[in-house]
N, C-alpha and C positions, 0 to 999 in steps of 0.2 A: 978487563974486569967487568962483570955484569953489575948493573945497578940493583939495589934491593927493591923488592916489590911492596915494601911497606914504607911508612913515613916515620922518621925519627927527628925530634928537635935537635938542633946543634949541641945543646947542653947534655943530651942523653948519652950514656955509655952503653954500647952494644958490643960485648966481647966477641972476638972471632970464634966462630963455631956455633953461635946461637942460631937456632932455627926459628924464624918469624914468618908467619903466613901472609899471603897477599892481602892488602888492604888494611893491615893492622897499623896502629898508631902508637908511638912511644913518645910521651910528652916530657916536659922540662925535668931535668935532673934525675931521670929514671936510670936504673942500672940493670941490664939483663946479662947474666953470666953465660959463659961459653956453652954449658951443657943444657941450657934451657930449651924447651920445645914449646913454641907458642903457635896457635892455630891462626886461621884466617879471620879478618874482621875484628880483631881484639883491640881494645883500648886500654893502655897502661897509663894511668894518670901521673901527675907531677909527683916526683919523689918516690916512685914505686921501685922496689927491689925484687928481682926474680932470681932465685938461686939456681945452681947447676942441675940439681935433680928435681926439677919442677916440670910438670906438664900442664899447659893451659889450653883448653879446647877452643874451638871456633866460637866467635861472637861473645866472648866473655868481656866484662867490663870491670876493671880493677881501678877503683877510685884513688884519689890522692893519699899519699902517706901509708900505703900498705906494703908490707914485706911478705913475699910469698917464699917461704924458706924451703930447703931441701925436703923431699919426701911428701910434698903436697901436690895433689892432682886435682885440677878443676876440669870437670867435663864441660860439654858445650853449654853456652848461655848462662854461665854462673855470674852473678853480680856480687862484687865485694865492695861494700860501702866504705866511705872515707874513714881512714885510721883504724879499720878493724885489724885484728891481730891473729896470726897463725903462730903456733909453736911447733917444735919437732922433738924436743927432749922433755920428758915428763918431770924429771927431778934435777934440773940444771944446777951445777955448781961451777964457778969460775976455776976452782982449783982441781976439778976432776974432769978428765977428758971423757966425753960420752958420745962422740960422733958415731960410734958403732952401735949406739942404742937409739938412734932416730926411730920414731914411730910414724907410720904412714897415716896421712889424713886424706880422705877422699870426699870431695864435694860433687855430688851427682848433678846431672843435667837440670838446668833451669833454676837451681836453688838461689836464694837471696840471703846474703849475710849483711845485716844492717850495720850502720855506722857505729864504730867503737865496740863492736862485739868481739869476743875472744873465743877462738876455737882451740880447745885443748887437744894436743896431738893424740893420734891413735883412734880418732872418731871418724864415722862416716855420716855425712849429711845426705839424707834421701832426696830423690828427685822432687823438684819444685817446693821443697821445704822453705820456710821463711823464718829467719832468725832475727828477732827484733833488735833495735838499737841498744847497745850496752849489755846485751845478754852474754852469759858465759856458758858455753857448751862443753860439758865434761862427759857426755855419753852419746851413743849413736842417736840420730834423729830420724824418725819415720818419714817416708815420702809425704809431701803436702802438709806436714805438721807446722803449726805456728808456735814458735818457742819464744818465751820472754823470761826475764828475771835472772837473778844470781843466787844459786846456780839456776840455769834455765829449766823451765817446766813447760809442758805443752798446755796451751790454753784454747786451742782450736785448730782449724784446718784452713788452708789457702788454696784457691784455684790457680790454674796455670796462668790465668789472666792477671792474678795478683790481688784478688779481693778475698776477704774472709768468707768462708762457706758457713751458712747458718745450720750446722749440724753439731751434735754433742761430741766431745772428745771420745766418749765411750758409747757403744750402742750400735744402732742400725739406722739407715736412712738413705735417701737418694736426693740428689740436687742437680739442677740444670743451670749452667752459667748463662745469665741473660745477655752477656756480651758475645759469647762464642758459640753457644748452643751445646758445648761439651757437657756430658753427663758424668756424674760421679756417684759411686756407691760406697757407703760406709758399712762394714761388716766386721764385727769382732775386733775393733780398734785399728782396722786397716782401711784406709781410703784408697780407692782405685778409680781411675778414669775408665769409663766403660763405653765411650764413643769417641770418634775421631774429632 
């Protein structure tokens, strides 16, 4: 029997069949279900649950007390803050079976989901978007958007470095990140990175 190429705390449960990439870490009391696919260099914090129909990309960080339920996909480099919440049924009832009604949630590369935020199922969070602590996302989020509040609204833009970009939510403009030299262009409510 080959040894796994990831680290799991003795209290963690990793069901047979789960795929976990090299260099990943599974901390205290976490549970990874058999069908889960987890990339390289991922950190699953204390008391994290990962469902059967979940894909977690390379270099994601899932902080303590997060449940990643079926039909959630995290692309590379997603940060899930402590105790943030995913859902997979839009109108749950204990007395009504709705497993056939799961809605897909996609969190794209580099996005940050702040502590205690809630992501209502069926939404897509764009690349490098930033969801503030406690926000409730109930519709798709644009790439690089800064979202806060309940329900969440866009209040600005965030760089890939993780700092607010001083551009209006609407309009036009350009910005160069002082930390990375990356350049961004805002045009018609879409922010794009225009340099490497």
